[in-house]
C-alpha positions in Angstrom: -9.9 30.2 10.6 -8.1 27.2 12.0 -7.0 24.6 9.5 -7.8 20.9 10.0 -4.8 18.6 10.2 -6.7 15.5 9.6 -4.7 12.9 7.7 -6.3 9.8 6.2 -5.1 6.3 7.1 -3.2 4.4 4.4 -5.3 2.8 1.7 -6.9 -0.5 2.4 -4.8 -3.4 1.2 -6.3 -6.0 -1.1 -4.7 -9.5 -1.0 -7.2 -11.3 -3.2 -10.1 -11.8 -0.8 -13.3 -9.8 -0.2 -12.9 -7.7 -3.4 -16.3 -6.1 -3.0 -15.5 -4.7 0.4 -12.1 -3.5 -0.7 -13.6 -1.8 -3.7 -16.1 0.1 -1.6 -13.4 1.2 0.8 -11.1 2.2 -2.1 -13.8 4.2 -3.9 -14.3 6.2 -0.7 -10.5 6.6 -0.2 -10.0 7.8 -3.8 -13.0 10.1 -3.4 -11.4 11.7 -0.4 -8.5 12.8 -2.6 -10.9 13.9 -5.5 -9.6 11.0 -7.6 -12.5 8.6 -8.1 -13.7 10.5 -11.3 -10.2 9.8 -12.8 -10.7 6.0 -12.2 -14.3 6.0 -13.7 -13.5 8.3 -16.6 -10.5 7.7 -18.8 -10.7 11.0 -20.6 -7.6 13.1 -20.9 -7.9 16.7 -19.7 -8.7 19.2 -22.5 -5.6 20.4 -24.3 -4.4 23.9 -23.4 -5.3 26.8 -25.6 -2.7 28.5 -27.8 -1.7 31.1 -25.2 -2.6 29.5 -21.9 -2.6 31.5 -18.7 -0.6 30.5 -15.7 -3.8 29.3 -14.0 -4.8 27.2 -17.0 -1.3 25.6 -17.1 -1.5 24.9 -13.4 -5.0 23.3 -13.7 -3.9 21.2 -16.7 -0.8 20.0 -14.8 -2.9 19.1 -11.7 -5.4 17.2 -13.8 -2.7 15.2 -15.5 -1.1 14.4 -12.2 -4.4 13.1 -10.8 -4.1 10.0 -13.1 -0.7 9.2 -11.7 -1.8 9.8 -8.1 -4.8 7.5 -8.6 -2.7 4.8 -10.2 -0.2 5.1 -7.4 -2.9 4.7 -4.8 -4.4 1.6 -6.5 -0.9 0.0 -7.0 0.1 0.6 -3.4 -3.2 -0.7 -2.0 -2.7 -4.3 -3.5 -0.4 -7.0 -2.3 2.6 -7.9 -4.5 0.8 -11.0 -5.9 -2.1 -8.8 -7.1 0.2 -5.9 -8.3 1.8 -8.3 -10.8 -1.6 -8.6 -12.5 -2.0 -4.8 -13.0 1.6 -3.6 -13.4 1.4 -3.4 -17.2 -1.8 -1.4 -17.2 -1.3 2.0 -18.8 -4.1 3.8 -17.1 -5.8 3.6 -13.6 -9.1 2.7 -15.2 -7.5 -0.3 -16.9 -6.0 -1.4 -13.6 -9.4 -1.0 -11.8 -11.2 -2.9 -14.6 -8.6 -5.8 -14.5 -9.1 -6.2 -10.8 -12.9 -5.9 -11.1 -13.1 -8.5 -13.9 -10.8 -11.0 -12.1 -12.1 -10.7 -8.6 -15.7 -9.7 -9.0 -16.3 -11.5 -12.3 -18.3 -10.6 -15.3 -21.9 -9.3 -15.2 -23.2 -12.8 -15.9 -21.2 -14.2 -13.0 -22.4 -11.4 -10.6 -26.0 -12.1 -11.7 -25.6 -15.7 -10.9 -24.1 -14.8 -7.5 -27.1 -12.5 -6.8 -29.6 -15.2 -7.8 -27.9 -17.7 -5.4 -27.8 -15.2 -2.6 -31.5 -14.3 -3.2 -32.4 -18.0 -3.1 -30.4 -18.4 0.1 -32.3 -15.3 1.5 -35.7 -16.7 0.6 -35.1 -20.1 2.3 -33.4 -18.7 5.4 -35.1 -19.8 8.6 -34.4 -19.1 12.2 -32.8 -22.1 13.9 -34.2 -23.4 17.1 -30.8 -22.9 18.9 -30.2 -19.3 17.8 -31.6 -16.1 19.2 -33.0 -13.2 17.2 -29.8 -11.3 17.0 -27.9 -14.3 15.6 -30.7 -14.8 13.0 -30.7 -11.2 12.1 -26.8 -11.2 11.7 -27.1 -14.2 9.3 -29.8 -12.4 7.4 -27.9 -9.1 7.1 -24.8 -10.9 6.0 -26.7 -12.2 3.0 -28.4 -8.9 2.3 -25.1 -7.0 2.5 -23.5 -9.5 0.1 -26.3 -8.8 -2.3 -25.8 -5.1 -2.0 -22.1 -5.4 -2.5 -22.8 -7.0 -5.8 -24.8 -3.9 -6.8 -28.4 -5.2 -6.2 -30.9 -3.8 -3.9 -33.5 -5.4 -1.7 -36.6 -3.3 -0.9 -37.5 -2.7 2.8 -40.7 -4.6 2.1 -38.7 -7.6 1.0 -36.6 -7.4 4.2 
């Protein structure tokens, strides 16, 4: 069986703008390396039994290393100005949460952003000077911003 020599591009760089887009790309990037669960879940791997097998020791070591790999990917995917904000975080989850809180805001702030975008969506009208594609582009831009904030619009609503 032929092996696939497919290498992934470097992680997306976050410079402080468009956090939601960076976060989606970064989740996919980390998932490609089987590291997203490490970011979501701060639990340590279970301790080794009294007389571990070589396989158990290897698996334990790999699980421990995933935390450092994920943290390394997060740290290398932010600009130096952003890195300063997370460099003292002990875990990758702490670093992710600091970035999320600072650049996406609290749940209350996100809810207000969604409300504002929904209001903008409701009053959106096609301009006399624009064609259907331009109107659709403006509409989808608002819809995608709402989706990036974790809300969904039904097909009926669209």
